[in-house]
N, C-alpha and C positions, 0 to 999 in steps of 0.2 A: 376523159366519160367512161362509165365502168362498158364491158363487154354487153349485150344483150342478142341473142339465137335471132335469125332471119324470122321474122309474125309469119312466113306459110309453116311454121313449125308447130305451130299451135296445133293444124288441123290435124297431127300424126299422136300427139302428145296425148297419155294416158289418166282416164277419169278416174277421179280420188278416191269414187268409189269402188272403183277394182278393186287395190290397193286390201279393201278391208276384209273384201270376200276372200283372197289370197290367203290375206293374214287367217282366218277362219278357217282356212279348210286343211292348217300344219295342227297335228297334235301338238301341246305343249315341250315333250320331247324333241320334236322338232323345230319348233321359235328355240327350244335351248340350244340346242348344236348350234345354228347361225348363230345366234349370240356368243356362242366360247368364240367360234372362229375370228370374230369381229373383233370381239374383245383382244385377241390369243394376237391377233396382226398388227394390231395398233401398237401393243407391248411390241413386236417385233422390228417394227418399219422407226418407230420413233427410238429406238432403246432405253424402253421403258421411260420418257418425258415428255408428257404432251406437247409442239412442234408450237409454242406461245408468240417467236418471232416471224413474223409471214414476211417482211421484207428488212434489208437492213444495208448499211455502206459502213467501208472501213475505209482505214489505207493506216500498213504500215510499212516502216520506214526496213529497209534491208541491212545486213550486213557487207553487201554486195557493192551498198554505194548509191540507191534506187529505192521507189516508193511504189508500193502493189495498193492501186485501189480495185477496190474489189463492191459491184451492187449484187444484189440478187434481192429480188418478187417475186410471187407466183407467175404461174404462165396467166395471162387473158381468161380462155377458155382453154374446153378438152373436152374431145365426145371418147363414149367408152361402148364403142358397138359388136355384136358378137352375130353368128349365124342364124337363120332359121334354126338350126339344129342343134346348136350348142345350148346346155342345159346348165351345167355346173353353178350352183348358185356364190358358192362364196368364190372360186372361180372369177366370176364376176367382178366380185368385192373384191377380193385384190386389187386388179385393177384399178376400180373406182377406189379407193379408200387410203391410195398413195395422194391422188390429184387431191379428196376434201384436204386430208388432211398439211397438205403444203398451202392454203389456202384460196387455191386458183376458184374461182365462185362460182363462172360459168358452168357445169360440168351435165353433160348430156348423157343418159346409159343409154341406148340405144336396140333396138333386135331388128334385123335385116332381114327379110325372110319377102318372098313371092305375098302379092296384094294378096292373092285367097289366105294366106296362112300369118301375114304379119298381123293380124289381131288374138293371136291367141300366143299365150304368156301359163309355165308352167310358174302353177303357184308356187313354188320354193321360191326360183327365181324373183317372182313380185317380192312375195311377206318379205326375201334377205332386200333386197331395193328399200324394203318399209323400215325394213328394222333398220338400214344404218341411216336411213332421214336422206335418201336421195329423192326426191320431190318431183325431178325433173326425168322425166322419161318418158320415151315416143316408139313406137312399132312404126317401121316405112319400110318402104316395099324396098329395090338396090337404086329406083332411077329417083328413086324418093334422097333417099342414102346420099346419093350420088349429086344431087343439087344442096342437100345441104350441106355436104361435105366443101363443093367447091365454093359457095356462099362466103362459109364462115373462114375458109384460106382466103379468100382477096379480099373479107377487108382489115379493117386497122385492127391492131392489136395481134398478140403473140400468143399459140396457142400449141392443143400436144393433140395427137390423135392415140388410140390404141385399140387394136384392131384383135380377134379369139377366133378362133377357130380356121374349118381351113376353106369355107364356101366360097364360091367362086363369086358370089356378090361386092364381096368384100377388095377382091383386085383391083378394081377402079380405083376406091378410095385410096389406095396403099400409093398409085400412082400419081395422084391428084395431090398426096401430100409434101410428095417426091420433088414432082412439077412447081410445087410454092414455096417448096424449103421449112413445109410445117415439120419435128420430130416425130416421127411415125414410130411404134412397135408393133409387128406384126406377129402375134403367137400362136401362130397357126396349127397344122396338124396335129394326128389324134395325141389322147392323151392316156398314158402308156402309168399304170401305177403295177408295181409287184406286191405281189404276198409272201412269204417270208411264214407260212403255213406253221414249221416245226417248232417257229418262237412264239406263237398267237396258241395261246387260252383258244381250246373247241367254241364258251361262246362269243367269243369276238371272230369268230370268224362265221357264224351261225348271224352275227348282230344286220339288222340292214342300213346300218347308221353308213355305212361307204357307198352304199347304193345310190343312197338319198342322197350324198351329196356331191355326186361324182356319177349321174343314171346314164352317163353318155363315156365315162372313159371305161378303154379296156381296159379288166382285170387280168395280172399275167400270172402266175405260178413262179417263185422264183423255186430252182435256179432255170435262169430262159436268156432264151440266142437275146432278146430283144434289151438283153441287160443296158446297152447304150442307150438307149434310145429312151429308156425308165423317164419320165416327171416324176414319183415322189414312187414312195417305198411305205411298204403298210407291215407294220413288224413286231412282235413284241418289247416292250421295255430297255430289255438287258441286251439287245440287239442291234439297235440304235448306232453305236458307233463305228460298227463296223455297216453299216451301208449307205455311210455315208461319204464312204470314199464311191459311190458305183449311183450317187441317184442327187438332185440337186432338193429334196426337201424328203423327209423320215417320216413319221404318222407312225402314231400307238391308240391301243385301246383309249378310247375318250378328243379324242383328236382329232379323230377320222374326216370333220368338215374345216378341216385350216387347210392355209393356205397362201403360199407366197410363189411369185413369179420370181426369180433369177433378173437382175440387172434390170427392173423396175421398180425402183423404191420415188420417197417425194422427190427429192432429188430435178428425177425425169419429169416431172411437171414443175420446173423451178425457168423463173431467167438467170443469169448470173454472166455480168460482165465484166471486162476486171481491162483498165489499165496502166502502163509504166509510166512511170518519170523520173525526175530527176531527185536523191533527198534533197533537202536543203542541207548547207554548207555547215550550222551549228548542229545538225545530227547526225553526218557523216561521220563512220570507222574507218578505219585504218584498217585493211582485209590481211593486214599479214601481221596483227595482233593475235597475238592468243588469250581467250579468256582462265 
């Protein structure tokens, strides 16, 4: 039976008309930046091939004389949640897209904020979710989010939880995932983006694209004492290779909105089971023989 989120979630879901308003509030250029980020992320996550196989079973006979059986399928549900102060639209997409690409059918994008602020969504964030085809979006108070995660973790099926930002309201959600054994990734702390001004043309530094995509990020001019904590570097094309030594992500003019989270990929949203058994006698290999 397909997983369904608790019925009580319906009261927190955003109405369809709010997405149209957010989409219209962005300029064509801003929507283009988000579309570019989606396209780049999908290619980077899938290795240039859309994963058409959602579930698979296999049996491999190994030279050591045993069989390895494997079964892979999408997780039953996933919740991508972020705190009220979190405002990076393409960073939310970078956590959401792997779940969609993995084939998880019950995916919820959820903004967790105090009740008086829960209804406000930055237009860029809403438009990004709309462009990614994410229809199940909720605004929850911390208490509502806690009740939701507790209910999902207690239901049949295997889920995944991703928490973005360092908001205190997210900490209980991570605790609930730990108690239930639900895999959880906490991508907290401030986002530091280093600016290599020496390698960038003046027009790139003056452009507002980086701030549009990462309005809540802390921009640091390189070299910086925060070098070991950089989430990304923005630099000119010729400087990319060098900055791969100091940051997990390097962006260049035209790619400012792109984002990838280290170690958060399609595999995180998949259930994989393995089994060991003896190989049939007819196909056992003599391990002393060489090819």
